[in-house]
C-alpha positions in Angstrom: 165.0 205.7 -138.2 166.2 202.3 -139.4 169.9 203.1 -138.8 169.4 205.2 -135.6 171.1 203.8 -132.5 169.1 205.7 -129.9 165.4 206.7 -130.2 163.5 208.6 -127.5 159.8 209.1 -127.7 158.0 211.5 -125.4 154.3 211.1 -124.6 152.2 214.0 -123.5 150.6 212.4 -120.5 147.1 211.1 -120.7 146.6 207.5 -121.8 149.5 207.2 -124.2 150.7 203.7 -125.1 154.2 202.6 -126.3 154.8 199.1 -127.8 158.4 198.0 -127.9 159.9 194.9 -129.5 163.4 193.6 -128.9 166.1 192.3 -131.3 167.2 188.7 -132.0 170.0 189.1 -129.4 170.0 189.4 -125.6 168.1 192.5 -124.7 167.2 194.4 -121.5 164.0 196.1 -120.6 163.9 198.6 -117.7 160.6 200.3 -116.8 159.4 202.7 -114.0 156.5 205.2 -113.6 157.1 207.7 -116.3 159.7 206.0 -118.4 161.2 202.9 -119.9 164.2 201.7 -121.8 164.6 198.7 -124.1 168.2 198.1 -125.2 170.5 195.6 -126.9 173.5 195.4 -129.1 173.6 198.6 -131.1 170.3 200.1 -130.1 168.4 201.9 -127.3 164.7 202.7 -127.3 163.5 205.1 -124.6 160.0 206.3 -123.7 159.0 209.2 -121.4 155.5 210.0 -120.0 153.6 207.0 -121.4 151.0 205.5 -119.1 151.1 202.1 -120.8 154.4 200.5 -121.9 154.4 197.0 -123.4 157.7 195.4 -124.2 157.8 192.1 -126.1 160.9 189.8 -126.3 161.6 187.2 -128.8 162.3 184.6 -126.1 166.1 184.7 -126.2 167.7 183.2 -123.1 169.5 186.4 -122.4 166.4 188.6 -122.4 165.7 190.3 -119.0 163.4 192.9 -117.6 163.5 195.1 -114.5 160.3 196.7 -113.3 160.4 199.4 -110.6 157.6 200.6 -108.4 156.1 204.0 -107.7 155.9 205.7 -104.3 152.3 204.4 -103.9 150.7 201.0 -103.6 151.7 198.9 -106.7 150.8 195.4 -107.9 153.4 193.1 -109.5 151.9 190.1 -111.3 154.1 187.5 -113.1 153.5 184.3 -115.0 155.9 182.2 -117.1 154.9 184.2 -120.2 154.4 187.8 -119.0 154.8 190.1 -116.0 153.4 193.6 -115.3 153.8 196.2 -112.6 151.1 198.8 -112.1 149.6 201.3 -109.6 146.2 200.9 -111.2 146.0 204.5 -112.3 149.1 206.3 -113.5 151.3 203.6 -115.0 151.2 200.0 -116.4 154.5 198.4 -117.5 154.4 194.9 -119.1 157.1 192.6 -120.1 156.1 189.7 -122.4 158.3 186.6 -123.2 161.3 187.9 -121.1 163.1 184.9 -119.6 164.1 186.8 -116.4 161.9 189.4 -114.8 162.8 191.3 -111.6 160.5 193.7 -109.8 161.5 196.1 -107.1 159.4 197.6 -104.3 160.8 200.7 -102.6 157.7 202.2 -100.9 154.0 201.8 -100.4 151.9 198.8 -99.7 153.1 196.8 -102.7 151.8 193.3 -103.5 153.4 190.6 -105.7 151.6 187.6 -107.2 153.7 185.0 -108.8 152.2 182.2 -110.9 153.9 179.0 -111.9 153.7 176.7 -115.0 152.1 173.3 -115.5 155.6 171.8 -115.0 157.9 171.6 -111.9 158.5 175.0 -110.5 160.5 176.2 -107.5 159.5 179.0 -105.1 162.3 180.4 -102.9 161.5 183.2 -100.5 163.3 185.2 -97.8 162.3 188.5 -96.1 163.7 190.5 -99.0 163.4 188.3 -102.1 160.9 185.9 -103.5 161.6 184.0 -106.7 159.5 181.6 -108.7 161.5 179.7 -111.4 160.6 177.0 -113.9 161.4 175.7 -117.3 162.4 178.8 -119.3 161.4 181.5 -116.7 162.5 183.2 -113.5 160.3 185.9 -111.9 161.6 187.7 -108.8 159.9 190.1 -106.4 162.4 192.2 -104.3 161.5 193.9 -101.0 157.7 193.5 -101.5 155.8 193.5 -98.2 153.4 190.9 -99.5 154.1 188.0 -101.9 151.8 185.2 -103.0 153.0 182.3 -105.0 150.5 180.1 -106.9 151.5 176.7 -108.3 149.8 175.5 -111.5 150.5 171.8 -111.2 153.6 169.7 -111.6 156.1 168.7 -108.9 156.4 172.2 -107.4 158.6 173.0 -104.4 158.7 175.9 -101.9 161.7 176.9 -99.8 161.0 179.7 -97.2 163.5 181.3 -94.9 163.4 184.0 -92.3 166.2 186.4 -91.3 168.6 185.5 -88.5 167.9 186.5 -84.9 165.0 186.0 -82.6 162.5 185.4 -85.3 161.1 182.1 -86.2 163.0 180.2 -88.9 160.7 178.4 -91.3 161.6 176.0 -94.1 158.9 174.3 -96.0 159.6 172.0 -98.9 156.7 170.1 -100.3 156.0 168.5 -103.6 152.5 169.1 -104.9 151.2 166.5 -107.3 
């Protein structure tokens, strides 16, 4: 297996767990209910039918993760060091030490919770996208009906915008000491 470029592992349902680790280069992790792919220069690791998928990056600036929801109600939780997306029953996909994490909501009563660092973080939100960035991380929730951002100290800022039209436009920018 050491010289294989593509490896696919199939679970048999149940509570199977897959642990994936990236390479020294820039790698990409994509996960959804029922499958996941971790890839980089010269390799691709793929899982199918694992309930739990854990991917760990080496902290390379180019490491990124994409987490996709299920048709039901899902929970996306992200901090500077890790992020996970789960429905609480059928799947749990976690990305640890990825510098950029993007989660996508397509259906259901999905909820996103973004947590900041002790340093200066910036929260930017519009009706379709909410992003919390700080030193060495960027976590983004796309099309989630509900997003909560939690600062953890530092000189944090928030910039909120509404869509154009008859709706109220709100912009809040406040430093929290």
